[in-house]
DSSP file (Angstrom, degrees, kcal/mol; ACC not computed):
  #  RESIDUE AA STRUCTURE BP1 BP2  ACC     N-H-->O    O-->H-N    N-H-->O    O-->H-N    TCO  KAPPA ALPHA  PHI   PSI    X-CA   Y-CA   Z-CA
    1    1 A X              0   0    0      0, 0.0     2,-0.2     0, 0.0     0, 0.0   0.000 360.0 360.0 360.0 131.5 -249.8  -55.0 -133.8
    2    2 A X        -     0   0    0     69,-0.1     2,-0.5     1,-0.0    69,-0.3  -0.599 360.0-139.7 -88.9 149.7 -249.7  -52.6 -136.7
    3    3 A X  E     -a   71   0A   0     67,-2.4    69,-2.7    -2,-0.2     2,-0.1  -0.905  22.2-120.2-106.7 129.9 -249.8  -48.9 -136.3
    4    4 A X  E     +a   72   0A   0     -2,-0.5     2,-0.3    67,-0.2   105,-0.2  -0.451  36.9 168.9 -72.6 142.8 -251.8  -46.8 -138.7
    5    5 A X  E     -a   73   0A   0     67,-2.1    69,-2.9    -2,-0.1     2,-0.1  -0.984  33.2-114.6-147.4 143.9 -250.0  -44.2 -140.7
    6    6 A X  E  >  -a   74   0A   0     -2,-0.3     4,-2.5    67,-0.2    69,-0.2  -0.380  29.2-113.0 -75.3 160.9 -251.3  -42.2 -143.7
    7    7 A X  H  > S+     0   0    0     67,-1.7     4,-2.3     1,-0.2     5,-0.2   0.901 120.1  52.7 -57.7 -41.9 -249.7  -42.6 -147.1
    8    8 A X  H  > S+     0   0    0     66,-0.2     4,-2.0     1,-0.2    -1,-0.2   0.925 109.6  47.8 -60.5 -46.2 -248.3  -39.1 -146.8
    9    9 A X  H  > S+     0   0    0      1,-0.2     4,-2.1     2,-0.2    -2,-0.2   0.885 111.1  50.9 -63.1 -40.1 -246.7  -39.8 -143.5
   10   10 A X  H  X S+     0   0    0     -4,-2.5     4,-2.4     1,-0.2    -1,-0.2   0.900 109.1  51.4 -64.5 -40.7 -245.2  -43.1 -144.7
   11   11 A X  H  X S+     0   0    0     -4,-2.3     4,-2.4     2,-0.2    -2,-0.2   0.882 107.8  52.4 -64.9 -37.6 -243.7  -41.3 -147.7
   12   12 A X  H  X S+     0   0    0     -4,-2.0     4,-2.3     2,-0.2    -1,-0.2   0.924 110.8  47.5 -62.3 -43.4 -242.2  -38.6 -145.4
   13   13 A X  H  X S+     0   0    0     -4,-2.1     4,-2.6     2,-0.2    -2,-0.2   0.902 111.1  51.2 -64.1 -40.4 -240.6  -41.4 -143.3
   14   14 A X  H  X S+     0   0    0     -4,-2.4     4,-2.4     2,-0.2    -1,-0.2   0.896 110.1  49.7 -64.2 -39.9 -239.3  -43.1 -146.5
   15   15 A X  H  X S+     0   0    0     -4,-2.4     4,-2.4     2,-0.2    -2,-0.2   0.920 111.9  47.9 -64.0 -43.8 -237.8  -39.8 -147.7
   16   16 A X  H  X S+     0   0    0     -4,-2.3     4,-2.7     2,-0.2    -2,-0.2   0.920 111.4  50.6 -62.8 -43.2 -236.1  -39.3 -144.4
   17   17 A X  H  X S+     0   0    0     -4,-2.6     4,-2.4     1,-0.2     5,-0.2   0.913 110.0  50.1 -60.7 -44.0 -234.8  -42.9 -144.4
   18   18 A X  H  X S+     0   0    0     -4,-2.4     4,-2.6     2,-0.2     5,-0.3   0.921 112.0  47.8 -60.3 -45.3 -233.4  -42.4 -147.9
   19   19 A X  H  X>S+     0   0    0     -4,-2.4     4,-2.5     1,-0.2     5,-2.0   0.914 111.6  50.1 -63.0 -43.7 -231.6  -39.2 -146.9
   20   20 A X  I  <>S+     0   0    0     -4,-2.7     5,-2.8     3,-0.2    -1,-0.2   0.908 116.7  40.9 -61.3 -42.3 -230.2  -40.7 -143.7
   21   21 A X  I  <5S+     0   0    0     -4,-2.4     5,-0.3    -5,-0.2    -2,-0.2   0.857 124.9  33.3 -76.9 -35.2 -228.8  -43.7 -145.7
   22   22 A X  I  <5S+     0   0    0     -4,-2.6    -3,-0.2    -5,-0.2    -2,-0.2   0.721 135.1  12.6 -98.2 -21.8 -227.5  -41.9 -148.8
   23   23 A X  I  X5S+     0   0    0     -4,-2.5     4,-2.0    -5,-0.3    -3,-0.2   0.748 125.7  41.3-118.0 -57.3 -226.4  -38.6 -147.4
   24   24 A X  I  ><S+     0   0    0     -5,-2.0     4,-2.3     2,-0.2     5,-0.2   0.916 114.5  49.4 -67.5 -45.0 -226.1  -38.4 -143.6
   25   25 A X  H  ><S+     0   0    0     -5,-2.8     4,-2.1    -6,-0.3     5,-0.2   0.952 114.2  44.3 -62.0 -51.0 -224.6  -41.8 -143.0
   26   26 A X  H  > S+     0   0    0     -5,-0.3     4,-2.1     1,-0.2    -1,-0.2   0.883 112.8  53.6 -61.1 -35.8 -221.8  -41.4 -145.6
   27   27 A X  H  X S+     0   0    0     -4,-2.0     4,-2.1     1,-0.2    -1,-0.2   0.908 110.5  45.2 -64.9 -41.7 -221.1  -37.8 -144.4
   28   28 A X  H  X S+     0   0    0     -4,-2.3     4,-2.3     2,-0.2    -1,-0.2   0.857 110.8  53.5 -72.9 -33.8 -220.6  -38.9 -140.8
   29   29 A X  H  X S+     0   0    0     -4,-2.1     4,-2.1    -5,-0.2    -1,-0.2   0.910 110.6  48.1 -63.8 -40.6 -218.5  -41.9 -141.8
   30   30 A X  H  X S+     0   0    0     -4,-2.1     4,-2.5     2,-0.2    -2,-0.2   0.904 110.3  51.3 -63.8 -42.7 -216.3  -39.4 -143.8
   31   31 A X  H  X S+     0   0    0     -4,-2.1     4,-2.3     2,-0.2    -2,-0.2   0.888 110.1  49.5 -63.4 -39.4 -216.1  -37.1 -140.7
   32   32 A X  H  X S+     0   0    0     -4,-2.3     4,-2.4     2,-0.2    -1,-0.2   0.919 110.9  50.2 -64.8 -43.1 -215.1  -40.0 -138.5
   33   33 A X  H  X S+     0   0    0     -4,-2.1     4,-1.6     1,-0.2    -2,-0.2   0.911 111.7  47.4 -61.4 -44.1 -212.4  -41.0 -141.0
   34   34 A X  H  X S+     0   0    0     -4,-2.5     4,-0.5     1,-0.2    -1,-0.2   0.895 112.0  50.0 -65.0 -40.5 -211.1  -37.4 -141.1
   35   35 A X  H >< S+     0   0    0     -4,-2.3     3,-1.0     1,-0.2    -2,-0.2   0.883 108.1  53.5 -67.0 -37.8 -211.1  -37.1 -137.3
   36   36 A X  H >< S+     0   0    0     -4,-2.4     3,-1.8     1,-0.3    -1,-0.2   0.875 101.3  60.3 -61.3 -37.3 -209.1  -40.4 -137.0
   37   37 A X  H 3< S+     0   0    0     -4,-1.6    -1,-0.3     1,-0.3    -2,-0.2   0.690  90.5  70.9 -66.4 -17.0 -206.5  -39.0 -139.4
   38   38 A X  T << S-     0   0    0     -3,-1.0     2,-0.5    -4,-0.5    -1,-0.3   0.502 102.2-131.8 -80.4  -2.5 -205.8  -36.2 -136.9
   39   39 A X  S <  S+     0   0    0     -3,-1.8    -1,-0.2    -4,-0.1     5,-0.1  -0.790  73.6  61.8 101.3-131.0 -204.2  -38.7 -134.5
   40   40 A X    >   -     0   0    0     -2,-0.5     3,-0.5     1,-0.2    -3,-0.0  -0.114  52.4-171.3 -48.7 111.3 -204.9  -39.0 -130.8
   41   41 A X  G >  S+     0   0    0      1,-0.2     3,-1.2     2,-0.1    -1,-0.2   0.665  73.3  76.3 -80.8 -17.2 -208.6  -39.9 -130.4
   42   42 A X  G 3  S+     0   0    0      1,-0.3    -1,-0.2     5,-0.0    -2,-0.1   0.784 109.8  26.3 -67.9 -25.3 -208.6  -39.5 -126.6
   43   43 A X  G <  S+     0   0    0     -3,-0.5     2,-0.9     5,-0.0    -1,-0.3  -0.018  90.9 120.3-123.7  29.9 -208.7  -35.7 -126.9
   44   44 A X    <>  -     0   0    0     -3,-1.2     4,-2.2     1,-0.2     5,-0.2  -0.810  35.7-177.9-104.3  99.3 -210.4  -35.4 -130.3
   45   45 A X  H  > S+     0   0    0     -2,-0.9     4,-2.6     1,-0.2     5,-0.2   0.859  83.7  55.5 -64.6 -36.6 -213.6  -33.4 -130.0
   46   46 A X  H  > S+     0   0    0      2,-0.2     4,-2.5     1,-0.2    -1,-0.2   0.904 108.4  48.4 -63.4 -40.6 -214.4  -33.8 -133.7
   47   47 A X  H  > S+     0   0    0      2,-0.2     4,-2.6     1,-0.2     5,-0.2   0.938 112.3  48.1 -63.8 -47.5 -214.1  -37.6 -133.5
   48   48 A X  H  X S+     0   0    0     -4,-2.2     4,-2.2     1,-0.2    -2,-0.2   0.913 113.5  47.5 -60.2 -43.1 -216.4  -37.7 -130.4
   49   49 A X  H  X S+     0   0    0     -4,-2.6     4,-2.4     2,-0.2    -1,-0.2   0.907 112.6  48.9 -65.7 -41.5 -219.0  -35.5 -132.1
   50   50 A X  H  X S+     0   0    0     -4,-2.5     4,-2.5     2,-0.2    -2,-0.2   0.898 111.3  49.3 -66.5 -39.8 -218.9  -37.5 -135.3
   51   51 A X  H  X S+     0   0    0     -4,-2.6     4,-2.2     2,-0.2    -1,-0.2   0.896 111.7  49.4 -65.3 -39.4 -219.3  -40.8 -133.3
   52   52 A X  H  X S+     0   0    0     -4,-2.2     4,-2.1    -5,-0.2    -2,-0.2   0.917 111.9  48.2 -64.7 -43.0 -222.2  -39.3 -131.4
   53   53 A X  H  X S+     0   0    0     -4,-2.4     4,-2.7     1,-0.2    -2,-0.2   0.895 110.1  52.5 -63.5 -40.7 -223.8  -38.1 -134.7
   54   54 A X  H  X S+     0   0    0     -4,-2.5     4,-2.7     1,-0.2     5,-0.2   0.912 108.0  51.1 -61.6 -42.5 -223.3  -41.6 -136.2
   55   55 A X  H  X S+     0   0    0     -4,-2.2     4,-2.1     1,-0.2    -1,-0.2   0.909 111.1  48.3 -61.5 -42.6 -225.0  -43.2 -133.2
   56   56 A X  H  X S+     0   0    0     -4,-2.1     4,-2.5     2,-0.2    -2,-0.2   0.935 112.4  48.4 -63.0 -46.6 -228.0  -40.8 -133.6
   57   57 A X  H  X S+     0   0    0     -4,-2.7     4,-2.6     1,-0.2    -2,-0.2   0.924 112.5  47.3 -61.5 -46.5 -228.2  -41.5 -137.3
   58   58 A X  H  X S+     0   0    0     -4,-2.7     4,-2.2     1,-0.2    -1,-0.2   0.884 112.8  50.2 -64.3 -37.5 -228.1  -45.3 -136.9
   59   59 A X  H  X S+     0   0    0     -4,-2.1     4,-2.3    -5,-0.2    -1,-0.2   0.904 111.4  47.8 -65.0 -41.3 -230.7  -45.1 -134.1
   60   60 A X  H  X S+     0   0    0     -4,-2.5     4,-2.8     2,-0.2     5,-0.2   0.895 110.0  52.4 -68.1 -39.7 -233.0  -43.1 -136.3
   61   61 A X  H  X S+     0   0    0     -4,-2.6     4,-2.7     1,-0.2     5,-0.2   0.942 112.0  46.1 -59.3 -47.4 -232.6  -45.4 -139.2
   62   62 A X  H  X S+     0   0    0     -4,-2.2     4,-2.2     1,-0.2    -2,-0.2   0.897 112.5  51.5 -62.1 -40.3 -233.5  -48.4 -137.0
   63   63 A X  H  X S+     0   0    0     -4,-2.3     4,-2.4     2,-0.2    -2,-0.2   0.934 112.7  44.1 -62.4 -48.2 -236.4  -46.4 -135.6
   64   64 A X  H  X S+     0   0    0     -4,-2.8     4,-3.0     2,-0.2     5,-0.3   0.922 112.8  51.1 -66.0 -44.1 -237.8  -45.5 -139.0
   65   65 A X  H  X S+     0   0    0     -4,-2.7     4,-2.1    -5,-0.2    -1,-0.2   0.897 111.7  49.1 -60.5 -38.7 -237.3  -49.0 -140.4
   66   66 A X  H  X S+     0   0    0     -4,-2.2     4,-1.5    -5,-0.2    -1,-0.2   0.918 112.2  47.4 -64.7 -43.9 -239.2  -50.4 -137.4
   67   67 A X  H  < S+     0   0    0     -4,-2.4     4,-0.3     1,-0.2     3,-0.3   0.932 114.1  45.9 -64.1 -45.9 -242.0  -48.0 -137.8
   68   68 A X  H >< S+     0   0    0     -4,-3.0     3,-0.8     1,-0.2    -1,-0.2   0.869 111.4  53.8 -65.7 -34.6 -242.4  -48.7 -141.5
   69   69 A X  H 3< S+     0   0    0     -4,-2.1    -1,-0.2    -5,-0.3    -2,-0.2   0.789 116.0  37.5 -69.3 -28.0 -242.2  -52.4 -140.9
   70   70 A X  T 3< S+     0   0    0     -4,-1.5   -67,-2.4    -3,-0.3     2,-0.3   0.243  97.4 108.8-107.8  13.3 -245.0  -52.4 -138.3
   71   71 A X  E <   -a    3   0A   0     -3,-0.8     2,-0.7    -4,-0.3   -67,-0.2  -0.638  58.6-146.6 -95.4 148.0 -247.2  -49.8 -140.0
   72   72 A X  E     -a    4   0A   0    -69,-2.7   -67,-2.1    -2,-0.3     2,-0.4  -0.947  26.0-145.1-105.2 108.5 -250.5  -50.2 -141.7
   73   73 A X  E     -a    5   0A   0     -2,-0.7     2,-0.5   -69,-0.2   -67,-0.2  -0.629  15.6-166.1 -82.7 126.6 -250.3  -47.5 -144.5
   74   74 A X  E     -a    6   0A   0    -69,-2.9   -67,-1.7    -2,-0.4     2,-0.7  -0.955  11.9-156.5-119.6 122.2 -253.7  -46.0 -145.2
   75   75 A X    >   -     0   0    0     -2,-0.5     3,-2.0   -69,-0.2     4,-0.4  -0.862   9.7-152.3 -94.2 113.0 -254.4  -43.9 -148.3
   76   76 A X  G >  S+     0   0    0     -2,-0.7     3,-1.3     1,-0.3    -1,-0.1   0.808  91.7  65.1 -57.1 -29.4 -257.4  -41.6 -147.5
   77   77 A X  G 3  S+     0   0    0      1,-0.3    -1,-0.3    80,-0.2    79,-0.1   0.719 102.0  49.0 -67.4 -19.3 -258.4  -41.5 -151.1
   78   78 A X  G <  S+     0   0    0     -3,-2.0    -1,-0.3     2,-0.0    -2,-0.2   0.413  84.0 118.7-100.0   2.1 -259.2  -45.3 -151.1
   79   79 A X    <   -     0   0    0     -3,-1.3     2,-0.4    -4,-0.4     3,-0.1  -0.426  44.3-166.0 -70.6 140.4 -261.3  -45.2 -147.9
   80   80 A X        +     0   0    0     -2,-0.1    -1,-0.1     1,-0.1    -3,-0.0  -0.751  36.0 137.8-124.1  82.8 -264.9  -46.3 -148.2
   81   81 A X    >   -     0   0    0     -2,-0.4     3,-1.8     3,-0.1    -1,-0.1   0.322  61.3-126.5-112.2   6.4 -266.4  -45.2 -145.0
   82   82 A X  T 3  S-     0   0    0      1,-0.3     3,-0.1    -3,-0.1    -2,-0.1   0.856  76.6 -46.2  52.5  42.3 -269.7  -43.8 -146.3
   83   83 A X  T 3  S+     0   0    0      1,-0.3    51,-0.4    50,-0.1    -1,-0.3   0.448 105.2 133.8  84.9  -0.8 -269.2  -40.4 -144.7
   84   84 A X    <   -     0   0    0     -3,-1.8     2,-0.5    49,-0.1    -1,-0.3  -0.590  63.4-111.0 -83.3 144.9 -268.2  -41.8 -141.3
   85   85 A X        +     0   0    0     47,-2.8    46,-3.2    44,-0.3     2,-0.2  -0.662  52.9 155.3 -78.2 122.0 -265.1  -40.2 -139.6
   86   86 A X    >   -     0   0    0     -2,-0.5     3,-2.2    44,-0.2    20,-0.3  -0.802  52.2 -54.3-135.4 175.1 -262.3  -42.8 -139.6
   87   87 A X  T 3  S+     0   0    0      1,-0.3    20,-0.1    -2,-0.2     3,-0.1  -0.304 126.0  21.0 -53.4 137.1 -258.5  -42.7 -139.4
   88   88 A X  T 3  S+     0   0    0     18,-1.8    69,-0.3     1,-0.3    -1,-0.3   0.327  91.5 137.5  81.7  -3.0 -257.1  -40.4 -142.2
   89   89 A X    <   -     0   0    0     -3,-2.2    17,-2.3    67,-0.1     2,-0.5  -0.390  50.8-137.5 -67.5 149.8 -260.4  -38.5 -142.6
   90   90 A X  E     -BC 105 155B   0     65,-3.0    65,-3.1    15,-0.2     2,-0.4  -0.965  26.9-166.4-107.7 125.1 -260.2  -34.8 -143.0
   91   91 A X  E     -BC 104 154B   0     13,-3.7    13,-2.6    -2,-0.5     2,-0.5  -0.938  17.1-153.2-123.9 130.6 -263.0  -33.2 -140.9
   92   92 A X  E     -BC 103 153B   0     61,-2.8    60,-2.9    -2,-0.4    61,-1.4  -0.895  24.7-176.1-100.8 125.7 -264.4  -29.7 -141.0
   93   93 A X  E     -BC 102 151B   0      9,-3.5     9,-2.5    -2,-0.5     2,-0.5  -0.889  21.4-146.2-123.4 150.0 -265.9  -28.7 -137.6
   94   94 A X  E     -BC 101 150B   0     56,-2.2    56,-2.4    -2,-0.3     2,-0.6  -0.977  22.1-130.3-115.1 124.7 -267.7  -25.7 -136.3
   95   95 A X  E  >  - C   0 149B   0      5,-3.3     4,-2.8    -2,-0.5    54,-0.2  -0.610  17.0-150.6 -69.2 117.1 -267.1  -24.7 -132.6
   96   96 A X  T  4 S+     0   0    0     52,-2.7    -1,-0.2    -2,-0.6    53,-0.1   0.726  90.8  46.7 -68.5 -21.3 -270.7  -24.4 -131.4
   97   97 A X  T  4 S+     0   0    0     51,-0.5    -1,-0.2     3,-0.1    52,-0.1   0.920 127.4  21.1 -84.3 -48.1 -269.7  -21.7 -128.8
   98   98 A X  T  4 S-     0   0    0      2,-0.1    -2,-0.2     0, 0.0     3,-0.1   0.696  92.4-128.7 -96.4 -21.1 -267.6  -19.4 -130.9
   99   99 A X     <  +     0   0    0     -4,-2.8    -3,-0.1     1,-0.3     2,-0.0   0.426  56.5 149.2  83.7  -2.0 -268.8  -20.3 -134.4
  100  100 A X        -     0   0    0     -5,-0.1    -5,-3.3    -6,-0.1     2,-0.5  -0.363  39.8-141.1 -65.4 144.0 -265.1  -20.8 -135.5
  101  101 A X  E     +B   94   0B   0     -7,-0.2     2,-0.3    -3,-0.1    -7,-0.2  -0.935  23.2 177.5-110.8 130.0 -264.6  -23.3 -138.2
  102  102 A X  E     -B   93   0B   0     -9,-2.5    -9,-3.5    -2,-0.5     2,-0.4  -0.927  17.0-149.6-129.1 153.5 -261.6  -25.6 -138.0
  103  103 A X  E     +B   92   0B   0     -2,-0.3     2,-0.3   -11,-0.2   -11,-0.2  -0.991  18.2 178.0-125.5 131.2 -260.4  -28.5 -140.2
  104  104 A X  E     -B   91   0B   0    -13,-2.6   -13,-3.7    -2,-0.4     2,-0.4  -0.965  20.0-149.4-130.2 147.1 -258.4  -31.4 -138.9
  105  105 A X  E     -Bd  90 118B   0     12,-2.4    14,-2.6    -2,-0.3     2,-0.6  -0.964  23.0-131.1-109.8 136.3 -257.0  -34.6 -140.5
  106  106 A X  E     + d   0 119B   0    -17,-2.3   -18,-1.8    -2,-0.4     2,-0.2  -0.776  42.8 161.9 -88.3 119.5 -256.7  -37.6 -138.2
  107  107 A X  E     - d   0 120B   0     12,-2.9    14,-2.1    -2,-0.6  -102,-0.1  -0.692  39.6 -74.0-130.7 178.4 -253.3  -39.1 -138.5
  108  108 A X    >>  -     0   0    0     -2,-0.2     4,-1.0    12,-0.2     3,-1.0  -0.247  50.7-100.6 -71.7 165.6 -250.8  -41.3 -136.8
  109  109 A X  G >4 S+     0   0    0      1,-0.3     3,-0.6  -105,-0.2    11,-0.1   0.878 121.7  49.4 -56.0 -43.8 -248.9  -40.3 -133.7
  110  110 A X  G 34 S+     0   0    0      1,-0.2    -1,-0.3     3,-0.0  -105,-0.1   0.676 110.7  51.2 -73.4 -16.4 -245.7  -39.5 -135.6
  111  111 A X  G <4 S+     0   0    0     -3,-1.0    -1,-0.2     8,-0.0    -2,-0.2   0.627  77.5 122.8 -94.4 -15.2 -247.5  -37.4 -138.2
  112  112 A X    <<  +     0   0    0     -4,-1.0     2,-0.2    -3,-0.6     7,-0.2  -0.205  25.7 157.7 -57.1 132.7 -249.4  -35.1 -135.8
  113  113 A X  B > > -E  118   0B   0      5,-2.0     5,-2.3     1,-0.1     3,-1.3  -0.753  28.2-162.5-158.5 104.1 -248.7  -31.4 -136.3
  114  114 A X  G > 5S+     0   0    0      1,-0.3     3,-1.5     3,-0.2    -1,-0.1   0.813  91.6  64.0 -62.6 -29.9 -251.2  -28.8 -135.1
  115  115 A X  G 3 5S+     0   0    0      1,-0.3    -1,-0.3     2,-0.1    -2,-0.0   0.815 110.4  39.5 -62.4 -28.0 -249.6  -26.2 -137.3
  116  116 A X  G < 5S-     0   0    0     -3,-1.3    -1,-0.3     2,-0.2    -2,-0.2   0.234 118.8-113.4-101.8  11.2 -250.7  -28.3 -140.3
  117  117 A X  T < 5S+     0   0    0     -3,-1.5   -12,-2.4     1,-0.2     2,-0.6   0.846  70.1 141.7  58.7  37.3 -254.1  -29.2 -138.6
  118  118 A X  E   < -dE 105 113B   0     -5,-2.3    -5,-2.0   -14,-0.2     2,-0.4  -0.948  31.9-166.7-110.3 117.4 -253.1  -32.9 -138.3
  119  119 A X  E     -d  106   0B   0    -14,-2.6   -12,-2.9    -2,-0.6    -8,-0.0  -0.851  23.3-110.1-109.4 140.9 -254.2  -34.4 -135.0
  120  120 A X  E >   -d  107   0B   0     -2,-0.4     3,-2.0   -14,-0.2     6,-0.4  -0.335  20.8-123.8 -66.7 143.8 -253.1  -37.7 -133.6
  121  121 A X  T 3  S+     0   0    0    -14,-2.1    -1,-0.1     1,-0.3   -13,-0.1   0.737 114.3  55.8 -57.1 -23.3 -255.5  -40.6 -133.6
  122  122 A X  T 3  S+     0   0    0      4,-0.1    -1,-0.3     5,-0.1   -14,-0.1   0.512  84.1 108.5 -89.7  -4.9 -254.8  -40.7 -129.8
  123  123 A X  S <> S-     0   0    0     -3,-2.0     4,-2.7     1,-0.1     5,-0.2  -0.342  80.3-116.7 -72.1 154.0 -255.8  -37.1 -129.2
  124  124 A X  H  > S+     0   0    0      1,-0.2     4,-1.9     2,-0.2     5,-0.1   0.885 114.4  49.8 -58.2 -39.5 -259.0  -36.4 -127.3
  125  125 A X  H  > S+     0   0    0      2,-0.2     4,-1.7     1,-0.2    -1,-0.2   0.907 111.9  47.2 -69.4 -38.9 -260.6  -34.6 -130.3
  126  126 A X  H  > S+     0   0    0     -6,-0.4     4,-2.1     2,-0.2    -2,-0.2   0.932 111.8  50.2 -66.3 -44.4 -259.7  -37.4 -132.7
  127  127 A X  H  < S+     0   0    0     -4,-2.7    -1,-0.2     1,-0.2    -2,-0.2   0.875 111.5  49.5 -60.9 -36.1 -261.1  -40.0 -130.3
  128  128 A X  H  < S+     0   0    0     -4,-1.9    -1,-0.2    -5,-0.2    -2,-0.2   0.824 112.4  48.0 -71.7 -30.4 -264.3  -38.0 -129.9
  129  129 A X  H >< S+     0   0    0     -4,-1.7     3,-2.5    -5,-0.1   -44,-0.3   0.828  82.3 108.6 -80.0 -32.3 -264.7  -37.7 -133.7
  130  130 A X  T 3< S+     0   0    0     -4,-2.1   -44,-0.2     1,-0.3     3,-0.1  -0.184  88.5  13.6 -53.3 128.8 -264.1  -41.3 -134.7
  131  131 A X  T 3  S+     0   0    0    -46,-3.2    -1,-0.3     1,-0.3   -45,-0.1   0.290  98.9 121.6  91.2  -9.6 -267.4  -42.9 -135.9
  132  132 A X    <   -     0   0    0     -3,-2.5   -47,-2.8   -47,-0.1    -1,-0.3  -0.366  46.5-149.1 -84.1 166.6 -269.3  -39.6 -136.2
  133  133 A X    >   -     0   0    0    -49,-0.2     3,-2.1    -3,-0.1    18,-0.3  -0.780  37.5 -66.5-126.4 169.5 -271.0  -38.3 -139.4
  134  134 A X  T 3  S+     0   0    0    -51,-0.4    18,-0.2     1,-0.3     3,-0.1  -0.343 123.3  26.9 -55.1 136.6 -271.8  -34.9 -140.9
  135  135 A X  T 3  S+     0   0    0     16,-3.4    -1,-0.3     1,-0.4    17,-0.1   0.146  94.1 121.8  93.3 -19.4 -274.3  -33.2 -138.7
  136  136 A X    <   -     0   0    0     -3,-2.1    15,-2.9    15,-0.1     2,-0.5  -0.352  61.9-124.9 -72.0 157.1 -273.3  -35.0 -135.6
  137  137 A X  E     -F  150   0B   0     13,-0.2     2,-0.5    -3,-0.1    13,-0.2  -0.910  18.7-154.3-105.2 132.0 -272.1  -33.1 -132.5
  138  138 A X  E     -F  149   0B   0     11,-3.6    11,-2.6    -2,-0.5     2,-0.5  -0.918   3.1-157.2-107.5 124.6 -268.7  -34.0 -131.1
  139  139 A X  E     -F  148   0B   0     -2,-0.5     2,-0.5     9,-0.2     9,-0.2  -0.905  12.4-173.3-104.4 125.6 -268.1  -33.3 -127.4
  140  140 A X  E     -F  147   0B   0      7,-3.3     7,-3.0    -2,-0.5     2,-1.0  -0.971  23.5-137.2-124.0 128.1 -264.4  -32.9 -126.4
  141  141 A X  E     +F  146   0B   0     -2,-0.5     5,-0.2     5,-0.2     2,-0.2  -0.738  36.4 178.4 -83.1 104.6 -263.1  -32.6 -122.9
  142  142 A X  E >   -F  145   0B   0      3,-2.0     3,-2.4    -2,-1.0    -2,-0.0  -0.605  45.8-101.9-103.0 164.9 -260.5  -29.9 -123.3
  143  143 A X  T 3  S+     0   0    0      1,-0.3     3,-0.1    -2,-0.2    -1,-0.1   0.832 125.3  51.4 -54.9 -31.6 -258.2  -28.3 -120.6
  144  144 A X  T 3  S-     0   0    0      1,-0.3    -1,-0.3     0, 0.0     2,-0.2   0.390 126.6 -90.6 -87.1   4.7 -260.6  -25.3 -120.6
  145  145 A X  E <  S- F   0 142B   0     -3,-2.4    -3,-2.0     2,-0.0    -1,-0.3  -0.670  72.9 -16.2 117.3-174.2 -263.6  -27.5 -120.2
  146  146 A X  E     - F   0 141B   0     -5,-0.2     2,-0.4    -2,-0.2    -5,-0.2  -0.480  58.7-168.8 -70.8 128.3 -266.1  -29.3 -122.4
  147  147 A X  E     - F   0 140B   0     -7,-3.0    -7,-3.3    -2,-0.2     2,-0.4  -0.944   5.1-154.9-117.4 140.5 -266.1  -28.0 -126.1
  148  148 A X  E     - F   0 139B   0     -2,-0.4   -52,-2.7    -9,-0.2   -51,-0.5  -0.956  11.4-177.3-120.1 136.5 -268.8  -29.0 -128.6
  149  149 A X  E     -CF  95 138B   0    -11,-2.6   -11,-3.6    -2,-0.4     2,-0.5  -0.965  20.4-137.9-128.9 143.2 -268.3  -29.1 -132.3
  150  150 A X  E     -CF  94 137B   0    -56,-2.4   -56,-2.2    -2,-0.4     2,-0.7  -0.875  25.8-124.0 -97.8 135.4 -270.7  -29.8 -135.2
  151  151 A X  E     +C   93   0B   0    -15,-2.9   -16,-3.4    -2,-0.5   -58,-0.2  -0.694  34.4 173.3 -78.9 114.5 -269.3  -31.9 -138.0
  152  152 A X  E     +     0   0B   0    -60,-2.9     2,-0.3    -2,-0.7   -59,-0.2   0.849  62.4   2.5 -89.4 -40.0 -269.8  -29.9 -141.1
  153  153 A X  E     -C   92   0B   0    -61,-1.4   -61,-2.8   -20,-0.1     2,-0.5  -0.995  52.5-159.2-153.3 141.1 -267.9  -32.0 -143.7
  154  154 A X  E     +C   91   0B   0     -2,-0.3     2,-0.3   -63,-0.2   -63,-0.2  -0.992  22.4 176.3-122.5 124.3 -266.0  -35.3 -143.8
  155  155 A X  E     -C   90   0B   0    -65,-3.1   -65,-3.0    -2,-0.5     2,-0.5  -0.911  29.0-148.4-128.2 155.8 -263.6  -35.9 -146.7
  156  156 A X              0   0    0     -2,-0.3   -67,-0.1   -67,-0.2   -77,-0.1  -0.785 360.0 360.0-121.8  84.3 -261.2  -38.6 -147.6
  157  157 A X              0   0    0     -2,-0.5   -80,-0.2   -69,-0.3    -1,-0.1   0.375 360.0 360.0-122.9 360.0 -258.4  -36.7 -149.4
């Protein structure tokens, strides 16, 4: 089963993978080599720390390669959803109670970041928005109770 990810999110993962393989991995191999040169490995804290860091880096490389290998990369600019809210849509909402206007992009689990107004496809608000159109009302069960939002604008950017 493929996991959806935006083009932007996939590019971030590719950049991280490149950095891990070309900078972090060689640096930790060098650190292990230097620690080995210091002699007795049984009491060598630098060696232990470098090996632990190497394990983390290799695990992260495998994790990213797995995610990219099983991802369906979606470029929002190429979506043809006729104004319907779908994965990767950017949606402007008005809170019907407070009048506050918020904008969210629906993204993959690994891309979600509320500080950047990116909500996971698995979040309650994203699940409530999927399939709606401009002018529709979205009801979201939040910890503070039911919140209702009007969809003001749907964009694919």
